[in-house]
C-alpha positions in Angstrom: 112.6 -45.7 137.6 115.0 -48.2 139.2 114.1 -51.9 139.7 113.6 -51.5 143.5 110.9 -48.8 143.0 109.3 -50.8 140.2 109.1 -53.9 142.4 107.7 -51.9 145.3 105.0 -50.5 143.0 104.0 -54.0 141.8 103.8 -55.2 145.4 101.8 -52.3 146.6 99.2 -52.5 143.9 99.0 -56.3 144.4 98.4 -56.1 148.1 95.9 -53.3 147.7 93.9 -55.4 145.3 94.1 -58.5 147.4 93.2 -56.6 150.5 90.1 -55.3 148.8 88.8 -58.8 148.5 89.2 -59.1 144.8 89.7 -62.6 143.3 93.4 -63.5 143.1 93.3 -64.0 139.4 91.7 -60.6 138.8 94.2 -59.0 141.2 97.1 -60.4 139.2 95.6 -59.1 135.9 95.1 -55.7 137.5 98.7 -55.5 138.6 99.9 -56.6 135.1 97.7 -53.9 133.5 99.3 -51.2 135.7 102.7 -52.5 134.8 101.9 -52.5 131.1 100.6 -48.9 131.2 103.6 -47.6 133.1 106.5 -49.5 131.6 105.7 -50.2 127.9 104.1 -48.6 124.9 102.7 -51.9 123.7 98.9 -52.0 123.8 98.0 -53.7 127.0 94.8 -55.2 125.7 96.5 -57.0 122.7 99.2 -58.3 125.0 96.7 -59.6 127.5 94.6 -61.4 124.9 97.7 -63.1 123.4 99.1 -64.1 126.7 95.8 -65.5 128.1 95.1 -67.5 124.9 98.6 -69.0 125.0 98.3 -70.1 128.6 94.7 -71.4 128.3 95.3 -73.3 125.1 98.1 -75.4 126.6 97.5 -79.1 125.9 99.3 -80.0 129.2 96.7 -78.2 131.2 93.9 -80.6 130.0 95.0 -83.0 132.7 94.0 -80.4 135.3 90.2 -80.4 135.1 90.2 -84.2 134.5 92.1 -85.0 137.7 89.9 -82.4 139.6 86.8 -84.2 138.2 88.1 -87.6 139.3 88.4 -86.3 142.9 85.0 -84.7 142.8 83.4 -87.9 141.7 85.0 -90.0 144.4 84.2 -87.3 147.0 80.6 -88.1 146.5 80.9 -91.9 146.9 81.2 -93.8 150.1 84.9 -94.0 149.6 85.8 -92.5 153.0 83.6 -95.1 154.8 85.1 -98.0 152.9 88.6 -96.8 153.5 88.0 -96.5 157.3 86.5 -100.0 157.4 89.4 -101.4 155.3 92.2 -99.6 157.2 91.1 -99.8 160.8 91.8 -103.5 161.3 95.3 -103.1 160.0 96.4 -100.1 162.1 94.5 -101.1 165.4 97.6 -102.9 166.7 100.1 -100.1 166.0 101.1 -97.5 168.5 98.6 -94.7 167.8 95.9 -97.2 166.8 93.1 -95.7 164.7 94.8 -92.2 164.5 96.8 -93.8 161.7 93.7 -94.1 159.6 93.9 -90.3 159.0 97.4 -90.6 157.7 97.1 -93.8 155.6 93.6 -92.7 154.4 94.9 -89.3 153.3 97.8 -91.0 151.6 95.6 -93.3 149.6 93.0 -90.6 148.7 95.8 -88.2 147.7 96.6 -90.7 144.9 93.2 -90.1 143.3 92.5 -86.5 144.3 95.3 -84.0 143.7 93.8 -81.5 146.1 94.9 -81.0 149.7 91.5 -79.6 150.8 89.5 -82.4 149.1 91.8 -85.0 150.7 91.3 -83.5 154.2 87.5 -83.1 153.8 86.9 -86.6 152.4 88.8 -88.5 155.0 87.7 -86.1 157.8 84.0 -86.5 157.2 84.3 -90.1 158.3 87.1 -90.2 160.8 86.3 -87.1 162.9 82.9 -88.3 164.1 84.1 -92.0 164.3 87.2 -91.3 166.3 85.3 -88.9 168.6 82.7 -91.6 169.3 85.5 -94.0 170.2 87.1 -91.5 172.6 90.2 -90.4 170.7 91.6 -87.0 171.7 90.1 -84.3 169.3 93.4 -82.3 169.1 95.4 -85.3 167.8 92.6 -86.3 165.4 92.4 -82.8 163.9 96.2 -82.4 163.9 96.8 -85.6 162.0 94.1 -84.7 159.5 95.5 -81.2 158.9 99.1 -82.6 158.4 98.2 -85.7 156.4 95.7 -83.8 154.2 98.7 -81.9 152.7 99.7 -85.1 151.0 97.1 -84.3 148.4 99.6 -81.8 147.0 102.6 -84.3 147.0 101.4 -87.7 146.0 100.4 -87.8 142.3 98.2 -86.8 140.6 98.9 -83.4 142.1 97.2 -80.2 140.8 100.1 -78.2 142.2 102.6 -80.3 140.2 100.6 -79.7 137.0 100.7 -76.0 137.5 104.4 -76.0 138.3 105.2 -78.2 135.3 103.4 -75.8 133.0 105.1 -72.8 134.6 108.6 -74.1 134.1 107.9 -76.2 131.0 108.8 -79.6 132.7 107.3 -83.0 132.2 104.1 -83.5 134.2 104.6 -87.3 134.1 108.2 -87.0 135.5 107.0 -84.7 138.3 104.2 -87.1 139.2 106.8 -89.9 139.5 109.2 -87.7 141.4 106.5 -87.1 144.1 105.9 -90.8 144.9 108.8 -91.6 147.2 108.8 -88.2 149.0 105.1 -88.5 149.6 105.5 -91.9 151.1 108.4 -90.8 153.2 106.4 -87.9 154.5 103.5 -90.2 155.3 105.9 -92.4 157.3 107.2 -89.4 159.2 103.7 -88.5 160.2 103.0 -92.1 161.3 106.2 -92.1 163.2 105.2 -89.0 165.1 101.8 -90.5 165.9 103.5 -93.7 167.2 106.0 -91.8 169.4 103.2 -89.5 170.7 101.0 -92.4 171.6 103.8 -94.3 173.4 104.4 -91.2 175.5 100.6 -90.8 176.2 99.3 -94.3 176.0 96.5 -93.6 178.5 95.0 -91.0 176.1 94.0 -93.6 173.6 91.1 -96.2 173.9 91.9 -99.9 173.5 91.1 -101.5 170.1 90.6 -105.1 169.3 93.2 -106.7 167.0 91.6 -109.0 164.4 93.0 -112.1 162.9 94.8 -111.9 159.6 91.9 -113.6 157.8 89.4 -111.0 159.1 91.8 -108.1 158.2 92.1 -109.5 154.6 88.3 -109.7 154.4 88.0 -106.1 155.6 90.7 -105.0 153.1 88.4 -105.9 150.2 86.7 -102.5 150.5 90.0 -100.9 149.6 90.4 -102.9 146.4 88.5 -100.5 144.0 90.5 -97.4 144.9 93.8 -99.3 144.9 93.1 -100.6 141.4 92.3 -97.1 140.3 95.6 -95.8 141.7 97.5 -98.6 140.0 95.8 -97.9 136.7 96.5 -94.2 136.7 100.1 -94.1 138.1 101.0 -97.4 136.4 100.0 -96.2 133.0 102.1 -93.0 133.4 105.2 -94.9 134.8 105.2 -97.5 132.0 104.8 -94.9 129.3 101.5 -96.4 128.2 99.7 -93.1 128.8 100.5 -89.4 129.1 99.3 -87.5 132.2 96.3 -86.3 130.3 95.4 -89.8 129.0 95.9 -91.2 132.5 93.5 -88.5 133.9 90.8 -89.6 131.4 91.4 -93.2 132.5 91.0 -92.0 136.1 87.7 -90.3 135.4 86.4 -93.4 133.8 87.5 -95.5 136.7 86.0 -93.1 139.2 82.6 -93.1 137.4 82.7 -96.9 137.4 83.4 -97.1 141.1 80.6 -94.6 141.8 78.2 -96.7 139.6 79.1 -99.9 141.4 78.6 -98.3 144.8 75.2 -97.0 143.7 76.4 -93.4 144.3 76.2 -92.3 140.6 73.0 -90.5 139.9 72.2 -87.7 137.5 72.3 -85.2 140.5 75.7 -86.5 141.8 77.1 -86.5 138.2 76.2 -82.9 137.5 77.3 -81.8 141.0 80.7 -83.4 140.5 81.0 -81.9 137.0 80.1 -78.4 138.1 82.4 -78.7 141.1 85.3 -79.5 138.8 84.3 -76.7 136.4 84.4 -74.1 139.3 87.7 -75.3 140.6 89.3 -75.5 137.2 88.1 -72.0 136.2 89.5 -70.6 139.5 92.9 -72.1 138.8 92.8 -71.1 135.1 92.1 -67.5 136.0 95.0 -67.5 138.4 97.3 -68.9 135.7 96.1 -66.3 133.2 96.7 -63.5 135.6 100.1 -64.8 136.6 101.2 -65.3 133.0 100.2 -61.7 132.1 101.9 -60.4 135.2 105.1 -62.3 134.2 105.0 -60.6 130.8 104.5 -57.2 132.3 107.4 -57.8 134.8 109.5 -58.9 131.9 109.3 -55.5 130.2 110.6 -53.9 133.4 113.6 -56.3 133.6 112.8 -57.1 137.3 113.1 -60.9 137.0 116.5 -60.6 135.3 117.7 -57.9 137.7 116.8 -60.0 140.7 118.4 -63.1 139.3 121.6 -61.1 138.6 121.4 -59.7 142.2 121.2 -63.2 143.7 124.0 -64.3 141.4 126.2 -61.5 142.6 125.6 -62.7 146.2 127.3 -66.0 145.1 125.0 -68.1 147.3 125.7 -71.8 147.3 122.8 -74.0 146.1 122.3 -75.0 149.8 122.1 -71.4 151.0 119.7 -70.6 148.1 117.4 -73.5 149.1 117.4 -72.3 152.7 116.6 -68.8 151.7 113.8 -69.9 149.4 112.3 -72.1 152.1 111.9 -69.1 154.4 110.6 -67.1 151.5 107.9 -69.6 150.5 106.9 -70.2 154.1 106.3 -66.5 154.7 104.5 -66.0 151.4 102.4 -69.1 152.0 101.0 -67.4 155.1 99.1 -65.0 152.8 98.6 -66.9 149.5 97.4 -70.4 148.5 99.9 -72.8 147.0 99.0 -72.5 143.3 99.0 -68.7 143.5 102.4 -68.7 145.2 103.9 -70.9 142.5 102.6 -69.0 139.5 103.4 -65.7 141.0 107.0 -66.4 141.8 108.3 -68.8 139.1 109.1 -66.0 136.6 111.7 -64.7 139.1 112.7 -67.9 140.9 113.2 -70.2 137.8 116.2 -68.2 136.4 117.9 -68.3 139.8 117.4 -72.0 140.2 118.7 -72.8 136.7 121.7 -70.6 137.2 122.5 -72.4 140.4 122.4 -75.7 138.6 119.5 -77.2 140.6 117.5 -79.9 138.9 114.0 -78.5 138.2 112.3 -81.8 138.8 113.9 -82.0 142.3 113.1 -78.3 142.8 109.4 -78.9 141.9 109.2 -81.5 144.8 110.9 -79.0 147.1 108.4 -76.3 146.2 105.5 -78.7 146.8 106.8 -79.5 150.3 107.1 -75.8 151.3 103.7 -75.1 149.7 102.3 -77.9 151.8 103.4 -76.1 154.9 101.3 -73.1 153.8 98.2 -75.4 154.0 98.5 -75.5 157.8 99.8 -72.0 158.6 97.5 -69.2 159.5 96.0 -66.8 158.5 95.5 -68.4 155.0 95.8 -72.2 155.5 93.2 -74.0 153.4 93.3 -77.2 155.5 92.7 -75.1 158.6 89.6 -73.6 157.0 88.3 -77.0 156.0 88.7 -78.4 159.5 87.3 -75.3 161.1 84.1 -75.9 159.1 84.0 -79.5 160.1 84.7 -79.1 163.8 83.7 -75.5 164.7 87.1 -74.9 166.4 89.1 -71.7 166.2 91.8 -71.5 163.5 94.5 -70.9 166.1 93.5 -74.0 168.0 93.7 -76.2 164.9 97.0 -74.6 163.8 98.5 -75.3 167.2 97.7 -79.0 167.0 98.9 -79.1 163.4 102.3 -77.4 164.3 104.2 -80.7 164.8 103.4 -81.7 161.2 104.8 -78.4 160.0 108.1 -79.2 161.5 108.0 -82.7 160.1 107.7 -81.0 156.6 110.8 -78.9 157.5 112.5 -82.2 158.2 111.4 -83.5 154.8 113.1 -80.5 153.1 116.3 -81.5 154.9 115.9 -85.1 153.7 115.4 -83.9 150.2 118.6 -81.9 150.3 120.6 -84.8 151.9 119.0 -87.5 149.6 118.0 -85.8 146.3 117.5 -89.3 144.8 114.2 -89.5 146.7 112.8 -87.2 144.0 115.0 -87.9 141.0 115.5 -91.7 141.0 112.0 -92.8 140.0 111.6 -90.4 137.1 114.9 -91.6 135.7 113.5 -95.1 135.6 110.4 -94.3 133.6 109.8 -96.0 130.3 108.4 -94.1 127.4 108.4 -90.4 126.8 108.5 -88.2 129.9 
């Protein structure tokens, strides 16, 4: 059976299982079992057990549930309310006024969450009703939330970066640092769009009082706890004091302290946050297990090697390869979530990228940007689903207002290609083991 037919068989079985409503992790395991039965005499059960144990026992992955738990704890505090109170006085005088609270708020919460959907939900639960009460246009409110919520995947700690780092065996700490500048640049692009939009439609926004510097500084005190937590987590990684896993444990401790000081830490909220982290971690772990077993099954067929050789014979330049992969990931992201997309494709994509001489740390940031696009593209855009639940609007309506931010992410890909140092400079400056 040639590689084209084998690839088609894998894809048909995968889409049949996904179309049946089966969990993504179980669908990947099912496809891998079919591949093992058809293309190798090795006992499928033994291979599955060995592969699953190898993936699930990775020490690097211990950071994943800890960062998820940190976000779950903070989600149950009054953090979104405090952030709005602290940010509103500082952005009221900017073109776009309080719409910037969505972008800046998502940027800050992304640095303690790691999840796009959690970032979008946490900031949105405060800003959506508050901006509606003040008379801000709902379309722009929802659009900025959808776009800025994707920063949860870029700004460290990022769950997607952890999964990518495990998949390609790269330093999680270096990936975290690589995401800092691109994440901030992307946030500035979003704020720039809001400012330009507001200058063209100044009558659409209500007036806001501009406070004195002293009053703004007083209001900013409510941001101090989360800013200190961000400094502790990212600073410990950058200076080499802590690994990503140790920084995650520090983050959980800090989140519990913040919740306790705010009076939001009860036995009920503690157990809810813990169980929420367990559910999310188990979902991601199942996807990783299924993808690892599928990669093994595909390895027996030689499909990854054959595809890499095919791409090599095309003699694409690194730039052409990046352009092709951008289109590929955007299309794939319309049907799969970001983590599933990464673990499903890395077995095939990684050899191509290495052969092209592309830095894998830089490529990780590129992948995160294109996966961010998938968060706001129908039919499977997680941020769209979150905002639909919060507003009751149709997915297509939300996607239409989020579309400008999709194109800003395309611009971010261009900036990464033109200025690769955005992603590679900071990791190179890290002290301590990467």
